C-alpha positions in Angstrom: -41.9 3.2 -9.4 -41.6 6.6 -7.6 -37.9 6.1 -6.8 -34.8 5.1 -8.7 -34.0 1.5 -9.5 -31.2 0.5 -7.0 -28.3 -1.8 -7.3 -26.0 -2.7 -4.4 -22.5 -3.0 -5.9 -19.7 -4.1 -3.5 -16.4 -5.9 -3.2 -16.4 -8.5 -0.5 -14.3 -11.4 0.9 -15.6 -15.0 0.6 -16.9 -14.7 4.2 -18.8 -11.5 3.4 -16.4 -8.9 4.8 -16.2 -5.4 3.1 -13.2 -4.3 5.3 -10.0 -6.0 6.4 -10.4 -5.0 10.1 -12.5 -3.4 12.8 -11.3 0.2 12.6 -11.2 2.9 10.0 -7.4 2.3 9.6 -8.3 -0.9 7.6 -9.7 -0.6 4.1 -9.8 -3.0 1.2 -8.8 -0.4 -1.3 -5.6 0.2 0.6 -5.0 -3.3 1.9 -5.9 -5.7 -0.9 -3.2 -4.4 -3.3 -0.6 -5.4 -0.7 -1.8 -9.1 -0.5 -0.3 -11.6 -2.8 -3.1 -13.8 -4.3 -5.6 -11.0 -4.0 -3.9 -8.0 -5.6 -3.5 -9.7 -9.0 -7.2 -9.8 -9.8 -8.4 -6.7 -8.0 -8.4 -4.6 -11.1 -11.4 -6.5 -12.3 -13.6 -5.0 -9.6 -12.6 -1.4 -10.6 -13.2 -2.2 -14.3 -16.7 -3.5 -13.5 -17.3 -0.4 -11.3 -16.7 1.8 -14.4 -19.8 0.2 -16.0 -22.2 0.8 -13.2 -25.0 3.5 -13.1 -24.3 7.2 -13.7 -25.7 7.9 -10.2 -23.9 6.5 -7.2 -24.7 6.7 -3.5 -21.9 6.6 -0.9 -21.5 7.3 2.8 -19.3 10.1 4.2 -17.6 7.7 6.5 -16.4 5.5 3.7 -15.3 8.5 1.6 -13.4 10.0 4.6 -11.6 6.6 5.0 -10.3 6.8 1.4 -9.0 10.3 1.9 -11.3 12.7 0.1 -10.9 15.2 2.9 -7.3 15.8 1.9 -7.3 14.9 -1.8 -6.5 17.4 -4.5 -9.2 18.7 -6.9 -10.1 15.9 -9.4 -11.3 16.2 -13.0 -15.0 16.2 -13.6 -16.7 12.9 -14.5 -20.1 12.2 -16.0 -21.2 10.5 -12.8 -23.5 12.2 -10.3 -22.7 11.5 -6.6 -25.0 11.3 -3.6 -23.3 11.2 -0.2 -25.0 10.6 3.2 -23.0 12.3 5.9 -23.4 14.1 9.2 -19.8 14.6 10.5 -17.1 12.8 8.4 -16.6 15.2 5.4 -14.9 18.6 5.8 -15.1 21.5 3.3 -12.3 20.0 1.2 -14.2 16.7 0.9 -17.3 18.6 -0.2 -15.4 20.6 -2.8 -13.8 17.4 -4.0 -17.2 15.9 -4.8 -18.4 19.2 -6.4 -15.4 19.0 -8.8 -15.8 15.3 -9.4 -19.6 15.2 -10.0 -22.0 16.1 -12.8 -24.4 16.6 -9.9 -23.6 16.3 -6.2 -26.3 15.8 -3.6 -25.4 15.7 0.1 -28.0 14.1 2.5 -27.5 15.3 6.0 -29.3 15.7 9.4 -26.6 18.1 10.7 -27.6 21.8 10.4 -24.0 22.8 11.2 -22.4 20.6 8.5 -19.6 22.5 6.7 -21.3 21.9 3.4 -23.7 24.7 4.2 -20.7 27.1 3.7 -20.3 26.0 0.1 -22.2 27.3 -3.0 -21.7 25.5 -6.3 -24.1 25.3 -9.3 -24.0 21.5 -9.3 -24.3 21.1 -5.5 -27.4 20.6 -3.5 -28.1 19.7 0.1 -31.0 17.4 1.0 -31.6 18.2 4.7 -33.6 15.6 6.7 -34.3 16.1 10.4 -34.2 12.3 10.6 -32.7 10.1 7.9 -35.3 8.5 5.6 -33.7 6.6 2.7 -37.1 6.0 1.0 -37.9 9.8 1.0 -34.4 10.6 -0.2 -34.7 8.2 -3.1 -38.1 9.6 -4.1 -36.6 13.1 -4.1 -33.6 12.0 -6.1 -35.9 10.9 -8.8 -38.5 13.6 -8.7 -36.2 16.6 -8.2 -32.9 15.5 -9.8 -34.0 13.1 -12.5 -32.2 10.0 -11.1 -33.6 6.9 -12.7 -31.1 4.3 -11.6 -28.5 4.5 -8.8 -25.7 2.2 -7.6 -25.4 1.9 -3.8 -21.9 1.6 -2.4 -22.2 2.4 1.3 -21.0 0.6 4.5 -22.6 -2.3 6.2 -24.8 -0.3 8.5 -26.4 1.8 5.8 -26.7 -1.3 3.6 -28.6 -2.9 6.4 -31.1 0.0 6.4 -31.6 -0.3 2.7 -32.3 -4.0 3.1 -34.8 -3.7 6.0 -36.7 -0.9 4.2 -36.9 -3.1 1.0 -35.0 -0.6 -1.1 -32.7 -2.9 -3.0 -33.7 -4.0 -6.5 -30.5 -5.7 -7.6 -27.3 -7.0 -6.0 -24.0 -7.1 -7.9 -21.1 -8.5 -5.8 -17.5 -9.1 -6.7 -16.0 -11.8 -4.4 -12.3 -11.7 -3.7 -10.4 -14.9 -2.9 -9.7 -14.2 0.7 -11.1 -15.0 4.2 -10.9 -12.1 6.7 -13.0 -13.1 9.8 -13.6 -11.1 12.9 -17.0 -10.5 14.5 -16.4 -6.7 14.6 -15.3 -6.4 11.0 -17.9 -4.8 8.8 -19.8 -7.2 6.5 -21.9 -6.6 3.4 -25.0 -6.2 5.5 -24.7 -5.0 9.1 -27.1 -3.2 11.4 -29.7 -4.6 13.7 -30.3 -8.4 13.8 -33.8 -9.9 13.8 -35.2 -11.0 17.1 -38.6 -12.3 16.2 -39.9 -14.8 13.7 -42.5 -12.2 12.7 -39.6 -10.2 11.2 -38.7 -12.8 8.6 -40.4 -10.6 5.9 -37.5 -8.2 6.4 -35.0 -10.6 4.8 -34.0 -10.1 1.2 -34.7 -13.1 -1.1 -32.6 -13.2 -4.2 -32.8 -14.8 -7.6 -29.5 -15.5 -9.3 -29.1 -13.8 -12.7 -25.5 -14.5 -13.4 -22.4 -16.1 -11.9 -19.2 -15.2 -13.7 -15.8 -16.8 -12.9 -13.3 -14.0 -13.3 -9.5 -14.3 -13.4 -7.3 -15.0 -10.4 -10.1 -16.8 -8.5 -12.5 -13.9 -8.3 -16.2 -14.3 -8.8 -19.0 -11.9 -9.9 -22.5 -12.7 -8.6 -25.5 -10.8 -9.9 -29.0 -11.1 -8.3 -32.4 -9.7 -8.6 -34.2 -9.0 -5.3 -37.5 -10.8 -5.6 -38.8 -10.3 -2.0 
């Protein structure tokens, strides 16, 4: 394979939502700890997250939501981060990831991104005139030595990974809550199919493991077989 092995790793509600509402003011990391019946088992998701790949891919929008643009400089970790962003991260957000990461790669189509003002030994910019997830993954393997990577982006980018057949595994932690709302982001968003000829773009899964966690949480692990 000329690209890294990918795993979609996410926390979602029973009805497939990855946020608690339709705007960026809502976020499961901020909101779930406040909800009795959900907060008690939330730690299990973060504990599992610590066992995922040493390369992880995120979106700038999600990272801005959790406050990296204003956070203080963190300690370095052994994890290498890849972030897709055109307009959500500021210079502080970029410096945050430079401090946090073993290697930090920003993927952007914005020639005026504030990241171009920053020079760090562990920081690289992968500029694409138009976003190509497949080409980005190929370069991550060939130029940066990335063999396996965990995908933790929002529903729209997850949808692009799905349609381009770039998921190899899916690892989902299901929280015991129903959220609802047609405008609330789900595990996979993006464009819907409109033709029966497009059925090949669906992701067919084979269950590898179903683990009943504490406090009514579940962990579902799948291989993408088609």
